[in-house]
N, C-alpha and C positions, 0 to 999 in steps of 0.2 A: 653586217657587222654583228659579230655575237658582242653581247657585253662581258666584260672581266668579270671574274668572281672578286670578293672584296679582297682576298689575300694579293690576288694577280693586280689589282689595281695599285695596291699600297705597295706591291713589290716595284711596279714601273714608277709610281712617284717617287719611292725613294732612289730608283736606278737616276733618274733626271736630276734630282737634288744632287746626289753623292758626285755624280761626273761635272756638274757645274760648280761644286764647291772645290773639286780636283783642279778645277780649270783656273778659277778664281786666284787659290792660293799658291800654284804653282807660277801664273804669270807673274803675279805679286811678288813673289819670291824673286822669281829671275830679275824683275825691274829692280828690285833693288840690289841685286848683286851687279847688275851692269851699272847702274846709278844714274844720275841725270843725262838724261839723252842730249840736251842741248849743250852740256859741257863734252859729252864725247862726240857729238858732232864738231864742235869748235875744235876740236883737239885732231878728230881723224877724218872729217868731213861727212858728208850725207851718208855715201856708201860705208864709211868705218861704222856710223850709227847702225846702217842697214844690217852690216855684219855682225856687229856686237850681238844684236837683237835675235838672228836669223842662226848665229850660230850657238848660243843658248839651248842645251839640250832641255834644260827645266823649261825655259819658255815654250818649245818645241812641244813638250810633253803636255803644257798647258793647253796650248791652243788643240791639240788632239782631242784633250778630256772635253773642251768645249764644243768641238765639233761632235764627241759621243753624246753630249750632252742635248745639244740640238736634236740630233737624229734618234735619240732616245725619248726625246718629248714630242717629236711627229709620230712615232710609233705608239705612244702614249695616247696623244690626242686621237688615233684611229679606233682605243678600245675603250676610254672613259672621257665621260663628260669634261668638258672643258671648264665648266662652272666650278669643278672639284679639282681637275689636274692642275690647273693654272695656279690657283691660291695656294694648295697643299705644298705642290713643287716651289712656289717663292716661299713659302715660311720657312720650309724646313731647309731651303738654301740660306735664308737669310739667318736664321739661328745655326746652322752648320759653319756658314763662315765667319761668325763671331766665335765660335768656339773654336775651328783651325786658326783662326787669325790669332786669338790668344796664345793658343797651343805651340802652332808651327813657326808663326811670324812676331811671337811675345810682342803683341800690340796690347795697349791699356785698354781693355772693353769693360767699360764704366756700368754701374748699376743702371742707368736709364738705357741704357742699349740693350741690357739684359731684359727690363722689364717690357720695352717695347717685342723684342722677340717673343715674349710669353704672351702678350696681348694679341699680336698676330696669330700664333698658335689657337689660341681659345676663339679667334675668330674662324678659324680654318675648322676647328672640330664642332664649332655651331653650324656652317655650311656643309659639314659631312653628314649631320643626321637627318 
């Protein structure tokens, strides 16, 4: 295993985070469009609920993004120390999810969540030095 350069390390970590954020936001958006699965199941049965989920292109894109995130994490772990890759990708995902939820899903992301995200990032900066 050849160690990754600093630029390659952070490019790999950002790739893991970006694909995870895309997966989380796409699946959450799809599930909001589909609605309460208990109500869908009560109306259309179990097969109807499965069809509603698997028939959503947004949901399928979210699952694909999550799969890409998983495989990019595996590749990242082959090049980068887990003690940096795991917390760095998690913190970037944490911040990215908050921002994406605010922008794309119109969620209320309060000050407490932003402070939590900032403190997690400060911890990652301390780890990476």
